[in-house]
C-alpha positions in Angstrom: -137.0 -26.2 -19.3 -136.0 -26.9 -15.8 -138.1 -27.1 -12.6 -136.7 -25.8 -9.4 -137.2 -28.2 -6.5 -140.3 -30.2 -7.3 -141.9 -31.3 -4.0 -143.1 -34.7 -5.1 -142.8 -37.2 -7.9 -146.1 -36.0 -9.2 -144.8 -32.5 -9.5 -141.7 -33.8 -11.1 -143.8 -35.6 -13.7 -145.7 -32.4 -14.5 -142.5 -30.3 -14.9 -140.8 -33.0 -17.0 -143.8 -33.0 -19.2 -143.3 -29.3 -19.9 -139.7 -30.0 -20.7 -140.5 -32.7 -23.2 -143.3 -31.0 -25.0 -141.2 -29.4 -27.7 -139.5 -32.6 -28.6 -142.3 -35.2 -28.3 -145.0 -33.0 -30.0 -142.8 -32.9 -33.1 -141.5 -36.5 -33.0 -144.7 -38.3 -32.3 -146.9 -39.2 -35.3 -150.6 -39.4 -34.2 -152.6 -40.0 -37.4 -156.3 -40.0 -37.0 -157.0 -38.5 -40.4 -155.2 -37.1 -43.5 -153.9 -33.8 -44.8 -156.6 -31.6 -46.3 -157.5 -32.1 -50.0 -155.5 -29.0 -51.1 -152.2 -30.3 -49.8 -149.7 -31.1 -52.5 -147.9 -34.4 -51.9 -144.3 -34.8 -53.2 -142.0 -37.8 -52.6 -138.3 -37.4 -52.1 -136.6 -40.7 -52.5 -133.2 -41.7 -51.1 -131.3 -41.5 -54.4 -131.0 -37.7 -54.4 -129.9 -37.3 -50.8 -126.1 -37.4 -51.3 -126.0 -35.2 -54.4 -126.2 -31.5 -53.5 -126.9 -30.5 -57.1 -129.7 -33.0 -57.4 -131.2 -31.8 -54.1 -131.4 -28.3 -55.4 -132.9 -29.5 -58.7 -135.6 -31.3 -56.8 -136.4 -28.6 -54.1 -136.4 -25.5 -56.4 -139.5 -26.6 -58.4 -141.2 -27.9 -55.3 -140.9 -24.4 -53.8 -142.0 -22.8 -57.0 -145.2 -24.7 -56.9 -146.1 -23.0 -53.6 -145.4 -19.5 -54.7 -146.1 -16.8 -53.8 -145.2 -16.7 -50.1 -143.6 -14.3 -47.6 -143.4 -16.8 -44.7 -142.5 -20.4 -45.3 -143.1 -22.8 -42.4 -141.4 -26.1 -42.6 -142.5 -28.8 -40.1 -140.0 -31.7 -39.5 -139.7 -34.9 -37.6 -136.9 -34.0 -35.3 -135.1 -37.4 -35.5 -135.2 -37.7 -39.3 -131.9 -36.5 -40.8 -133.4 -36.4 -44.3 -135.7 -33.6 -43.0 -132.8 -31.5 -41.8 -131.1 -32.1 -45.2 -134.2 -30.9 -47.0 -134.4 -27.8 -44.8 -130.7 -27.0 -45.5 -131.5 -27.2 -49.2 -134.5 -24.9 -48.9 -132.4 -22.4 -47.1 -129.7 -22.8 -49.8 -132.1 -22.3 -52.7 -133.7 -19.1 -51.2 -130.3 -17.7 -50.3 -128.9 -18.3 -53.8 -131.9 -16.4 -55.2 -131.2 -13.6 -52.7 -134.8 -14.0 -51.3 -134.0 -15.2 -47.8 -134.8 -12.5 -45.2 -134.2 -14.6 -42.1 -134.1 -18.2 -40.8 -136.2 -18.7 -37.6 -135.8 -21.7 -35.4 -138.0 -23.5 -32.9 -134.6 -24.9 -31.7 -133.5 -21.6 -30.1 -135.2 -19.1 -27.8 -136.6 -15.7 -28.9 -134.0 -13.0 -28.5 -131.1 -15.2 -29.7 -129.6 -14.2 -33.1 -126.6 -14.5 -35.2 -127.0 -10.9 -36.4 -123.7 -9.1 -36.3 -121.6 -12.2 -36.8 -119.4 -12.3 -39.8 -120.3 -14.6 -42.7 -117.4 -16.9 -41.9 -118.3 -17.3 -38.2 -117.3 -20.7 -37.0 -119.6 -23.2 -35.4 -118.6 -22.2 -31.8 -119.6 -18.6 -32.5 -122.9 -19.7 -34.0 -123.8 -22.0 -31.2 -122.9 -19.4 -28.6 -125.0 -16.7 -30.4 -128.0 -19.1 -30.4 -127.4 -20.5 -26.9 -127.7 -23.9 -28.6 -128.9 -26.9 -26.6 -127.1 -29.9 -28.0 -128.9 -32.3 -25.7 -132.2 -31.4 -27.3 -131.1 -30.6 -30.8 -128.0 -32.3 -32.2 -125.9 -29.6 -33.8 -124.6 -31.7 -36.8 -128.2 -32.0 -38.0 -129.1 -28.3 -37.9 -125.7 -26.8 -38.6 -125.9 -27.0 -42.5 -129.1 -24.9 -42.6 -127.7 -22.4 -40.1 -124.4 -22.1 -41.9 -126.1 -21.7 -45.3 -128.0 -18.7 -43.9 -125.1 -17.1 -42.2 -122.8 -17.6 -45.2 -125.3 -15.7 -47.2 -125.4 -12.8 -44.7 -128.8 -13.7 -43.5 -129.6 -13.7 -39.7 -130.6 -16.8 -37.9 -133.0 -16.1 -35.0 -134.5 -18.0 -32.2 -138.3 -18.2 -32.3 -139.3 -20.4 -29.3 -140.7 -19.3 -26.0 -137.9 -18.8 -23.5 -137.5 -21.5 -20.9 -137.8 -18.9 -18.2 -141.4 -18.1 -19.3 -142.7 -21.6 -19.1 -143.9 -21.6 -15.5 -145.8 -18.3 -15.7 -147.2 -19.1 -19.2 -148.7 -22.4 -17.9 -150.9 -20.3 -15.6 -151.9 -17.6 -18.1 -155.6 -18.0 -18.8 -155.2 -15.5 -21.7 -154.1 -18.4 -23.9 -157.2 -20.5 -23.1 -159.5 -19.0 -25.7 -157.2 -18.7 -28.7 -158.5 -21.9 -30.4 -162.1 -22.7 -31.1 -163.5 -25.3 -28.7 -163.3 -28.1 -31.3 -159.6 -27.2 -32.1 -158.8 -26.9 -28.5 -159.9 -30.4 -27.9 -157.9 -31.6 -30.9 -154.8 -29.9 -29.5 -155.3 -31.4 -26.1 -155.8 -34.8 -27.7 -152.5 -34.3 -29.6 -150.7 -33.3 -26.4 -152.1 -36.4 -24.6 -151.1 -38.7 -27.4 -147.7 -37.0 -27.7 -147.1 -37.9 -24.1 -148.5 -41.4 -24.3 -151.6 -40.7 -22.2 -149.3 -40.5 -19.1 -150.2 -36.9 -18.2 -152.5 -36.3 -15.3 -155.7 -34.4 -16.4 -154.7 -31.3 -14.5 -151.7 -31.0 -16.7 -153.6 -30.8 -20.0 -154.7 -27.1 -19.8 -151.3 -25.8 -18.6 -149.6 -27.7 -21.4 -152.1 -26.4 -23.9 -151.2 -22.8 -22.8 -147.5 -23.5 -23.2 -148.0 -25.0 -26.7 -150.2 -22.0 -27.7 -147.6 -19.6 -26.3 -144.9 -21.3 -28.3 -146.9 -20.9 -31.5 -147.6 -17.2 -30.7 -143.9 -16.6 -30.0 -142.9 -18.1 -33.3 -145.5 -16.0 -35.1 -144.2 -12.9 -33.5 -140.7 -13.7 -34.5 -141.8 -14.2 -38.1 -143.6 -10.9 -38.2 -140.6 -9.1 -36.8 -138.3 -10.6 -39.3 -140.5 -10.1 -42.4 -139.1 -8.0 -45.2 -140.9 -6.9 -48.4 -140.1 -9.1 -51.4 -138.2 -11.6 -49.3 -139.0 -14.8 -47.4 -138.7 -15.7 -43.7 -138.3 -19.5 -43.2 -139.3 -21.2 -39.9 -138.0 -24.6 -39.0 -140.1 -26.3 -36.4 -141.8 -29.6 -35.4 -144.6 -30.5 -37.8 -147.3 -29.8 -35.2 -146.4 -26.1 -35.2 -147.0 -25.6 -38.9 -150.6 -26.8 -38.9 -152.8 -24.0 -40.2 -155.6 -24.6 -37.8 -153.7 -25.4 -34.6 -150.2 -23.9 -34.9 -148.3 -20.8 -35.9 -150.4 -19.7 -38.8 -153.4 -19.2 -36.5 -151.4 -16.4 -34.8 -150.7 -14.5 -38.0 -153.0 -11.7 -39.0 -153.3 -12.6 -42.7 -151.2 -9.7 -43.9 -148.4 -12.1 -44.9 -148.7 -14.8 -47.5 -148.0 -18.0 -45.6 -147.2 -21.5 -46.8 -146.8 -24.6 -44.6 -144.8 -27.7 -45.6 -145.0 -30.9 -43.5 -142.0 -33.2 -44.0 -143.1 -36.8 -43.3 -141.0 -39.9 -42.8 -143.3 -42.9 -42.5 -142.2 -45.4 -39.8 -143.0 -48.2 -42.2 -143.6 -48.2 -46.0 -147.2 -47.3 -46.8 -147.9 -45.4 -43.6 -150.2 -42.4 -44.3 -149.2 -38.9 -43.2 -150.6 -37.6 -39.9 -153.5 -35.2 -39.4 -152.2 -31.8 -40.5 -153.7 -28.9 -42.3 -150.9 -27.8 -44.5 -150.2 -26.7 -48.1 -147.8 -29.5 -48.9 -146.5 -32.8 -47.6 -143.0 -33.8 -48.6 -142.6 -37.5 -48.0 -139.1 -38.9 -47.4 -138.0 -42.5 -47.2 -139.3 -44.7 -44.3 -137.4 -44.3 -41.1 -138.2 -46.6 -38.1 -139.2 -44.5 -35.1 -138.1 -45.3 -31.6 -141.1 -45.6 -29.3 -141.0 -42.5 -27.1 -143.7 -44.0 -24.9 -141.5 -46.8 -23.8 -138.9 -44.4 -22.5 -141.6 -42.2 -20.8 -143.3 -45.2 -19.2 -140.0 -46.5 -17.8 -139.2 -43.0 -16.5 -142.5 -42.1 -15.1 -144.1 -45.4 -14.4 -147.9 -45.0 -14.1 -147.8 -41.8 -12.1 -149.1 -39.8 -15.0 -152.5 -41.5 -14.8 -153.1 -40.2 -11.3 -154.9 -36.8 -10.9 
């Protein structure tokens, strides 16, 4: 997401906030409460990570426990390679069972697709088809899941709101009333926390609209890719798979939807963040770089000004 000619540092801060929303919303781990009582918690320790056969043996029954589903939403921490490894295994399992209809990605824009590429398409062709942004999404992390789908003859499709739509979307009041007042305040609070309380207050509502539009775009992509008797998988940041605040709220209920939150605690014993999901898959602890330090250094205290 790129701004064209911001007139002041304050404008630059606002536009940079739009640009960082997709990454920070998924990478941050605000945790005011816990997953709902219905969430199934599973732990995936480090011992299985390097053994593909063991990975499949662990993931297959975990997926079975969530059946039946038509749409499977997988929420990751973007900087946790164990999560991308789990995602690749999910894709592999469903592809082996010939149940995978499509793989949808937050990491690529709507309208981008690998459809029409041969099963043996190389990485350059895949990246070109998806207009892949390596700066935001390191290709080596996501390539295994993408390759697994393409090798199975399954299309990989972009699901995110196009960058070109960000500006007009931020002004679109039609997105203001999608959430209930209580959930709207929760989402705004998550946006504020995800940006380290550096955003000016006037940015909150525009960013809420963009976040809501992202979720709506992903939901539209899933509906378009749905196929009877098969499964569409979405890979996205964990905030997007929340049943109250994210993509599921934009689905009409005709599809059977399941949400999995992948969670890597920053320290052993850390509890999962507040998410309304069907399952939480806990991976080994992974220290998290402080995104607020980088933002404060970049923005200073400008974000506190209105």
